[in-house]
N, C-alpha and C positions, 0 to 999 in steps of 0.2 A: 666188546671189552666184556660182555655177559654172555656165557652160554646158558642156553634154555634149559632148565631141568624139568623133563618131562614128567618125571615122578620121583618120590623121595625114596632114595636108595640108599638107606642107613642101616647100621646092626638095629637088630629088633630090640625095642625098648624094653628094659628090665622091669619085671612088675615089683612094686614096693607097696609095703603095707604097714599099717599101725594097728595094733591091738589095745582095747580099752577096756580094763578089767574094773567090774563094779560089782557091789553087793547087792543082794535084792531089794533092800528097801530104797536105794538109789534108783534102781532100774523103774520101780513101781512109782516112785515121786516123779520122776521125769516123764514117764506116760501119762499119769493122771493129772499132771499140772500143764501139760501142754507144751513142753520142751521140745526144741528141735536141736539138731547138732548141726552147725555149719562149719565147713572146711573152706580155707583160703590157701592160695599158693603163693610163694615169694618171687620176685623176679628182680633184676638189677638193671636200672637205667639212670641216664644223665638227665633225662626229661622230668622237670620236676613238676608239671601240670598234670600227671597221672593220679589214679585211685586203684586200690585193689578192689577186685569184684569177688561177691560170694561165688565159690568155685562149685560146692556142693551142699545138699542138705540131707538130712537122714533124720526120720522120725520114728523108726522102730530100733529098740533096743535090747540087748541080751546081756547076761553078765560077763561076757565076753562078746564085744562089739567090733567086728571085724571091718576095717577100710582097706580097700586095694584100688591101685591106679598103675598106670604105665606113664612114662614120659613121652609119649606120642604126642605130636604138636601140630597145631595148624595155626595160620596167621589170618587175621580177620579184618575187615573194614566195616564200620557202621555209620548210619546217619544220627544215631542217637548223640546227644550232648552228654557231658560228662560233668554229674553233680551228685553230691551226698543223697543216698537214699533213692536215687533214681536207677534205673536199670537200663544196661546196655545189651542190645541184642547184636548178633553178627548177620549183618546183611549179605556179606560175602566171607567165604572161608576157603581157604586152600591149605592141603597139606604141607607141612614144611619141616626142615630140619636144621639144626644149628650149622651156619656157615653158608646158607641161603638167604635171597631176598626177594621179596614180593614187589613187583613192578606195578603199583596201583594206576589204573587209567580211567575212562569216563565211568561215572557211576559207581565207583569204588570196586571195580572188577580188575583183576590183576592176573599175572602169571609169575610163576615161581623161576628164578634163575640162579645159577651158582653166583656167591657173594665172596667178598675178603674179608668178613668179620666171622673167623672160625667158631668161636664160642658163643654166638649170638644169633639172633634171628633179626634181619634187617626188613624193614617196611618203607619203600620208597615211593613218594608219591609223584609221578609224571604229570600230574595236572596243577591247574591254579585253584581247584577246590579244595576245601577243608574238609576232613572226615575224622571219625574215631578210629583208632586203630588198638590192636594188641595181640595177644597170643592166647590160643586155648590148648588146654591138655585134657587128655581121657581120663576119665573116671567112671568107675562102674559101667564101661563100655561105651559112655558117652562123651563126644567132645564138646567141653565147656569152657567158656572164656574166664580167665583169671585177673586179668588187668586190662584197664583201659586208658590210652593216652591221646592227647590232641595230635593229628597229622595234619600240619598245615600245607598248603599249596607249595610245590618244587621244593619239598623238605624230605628227610628221611629220620625213622626212629628207629634206633638199635636197642633190642630187649633181650637179655640174657636170662633163661630159666635157671633158678637154682633150687636146690632139693632142701626146701624147707616148707612146712605146713604148720598153718596156725588153725587151731580147734578151739571151738566155743560153744558150751550149751546155753541155750538162752531160749525164752519163751517171746521174744521179738518174732514178728513175721517177715521174714525176708525171702525173695526168690533167687533163684541162680542168676547172676549177671548184675546183681544189684552193688552200686559204688557204697563203700562203707569207708568211713574215717574213725570211727569208735564205735564200740559195742558196751553194753551197761553190765555184762557178766564178765568174770575172769576167765582169760584166755591162756592157752598155751602155745608155745612155738617150738615146733619138733624139727631138729635137723636130722636129715638122712643122708649128708653128702658121702659118707664113709660106708653106710650099710643100707640094706634093703628091708629090714624090718626094725621096729621099736615098740615098745611096750608101755603103756601108761595106767596109772589107776585115777580114777575120778569118783570122788565121794559127794553127794549132794550139799553137805555143809563145810567139808574141809577143804573143796576144790581139787586141784589138780596135783599129782604126785609121780615119782618115778624113782628109780635106782640113784638119784642125785648126781649123775654124772652131768658134764657140762652141755650135752646135746640137747637139753631143752630148757625153756626160761618161761616164767609166768608173768602175764601182764594184767595189772589189776584193771577193774570195770572203769570205763570211759578212758582208758589210754588211746592216745594218739597211735593208730594202727598203720597209718601211711608209711612212715620211715621203717616202722618194723617189716613190712611187706615189700616194700619198693625201695632196696638198698641203692645207696650211691656208689659209684665204682670203687672197689678195694679189693685186696686179695682174699677171694672167697672161693668156695668151691661150687661148682655149677653141674649141670646136667651133662654137660658134653666135654668134660675134661678135668684137669686137676686145678689146684689152687692158683689163681691168676686175677687180675682184672679184666673182667669179662667183656665189656662193652667197649675198651679203649682201642684195641687193635683192629685195624681193617676201617675204621670209619672215616677218616680222611680218605682213605684209598675208595671209598665207594661215592664220595661227593663228587 
């Protein structure tokens, strides 16, 4: 039923970027008061037990701060439990693309096969052991986890990457891979579904702003970021195609 995928043979992932414009005073205050910039990447899933993870951190800023990444992906498994403010590390990782499935065997190790969910990544547990699983995406040249979900024995999770990035400046101390439900500063969600570049303005006292298009939205301090970064299935634009319900098709065929 499944054909082994020896390597990921997809179209090269496009580079996407966000430019953050700041005045000199803002840049100085961010540096002297110990602020860091944290980035998160959104996904779609029907699993309600997941959490977003800190994707990347940035501690050096300039009047035009440049963030760049590609949508190259990996599927991972971990023995770490999922809990707010706890870090999830990938114990096993394999390059993967939308439409493929990672078959997880003993000790969380697995192989990648062709799957039947064309717009999502599937992770199928062939054992009776429980793991944590998720997908990673490459940012600043490093493959880092963006989400974490429970992977119960003899079950499967289907996760669709979507081109939305959430950014926040805060002096909280967080490491990449830390599970987050809320942050104490204002954040901004940026939609790059239809373009490969967006520009933002950040002011230390006024917060985030942009050209007032509908492609970005601000979220107040202490907002619940889980539903913002883990969307339920709906007609949204994803990394691997046009607007659609990303995780719905192919799920039953894989079970």
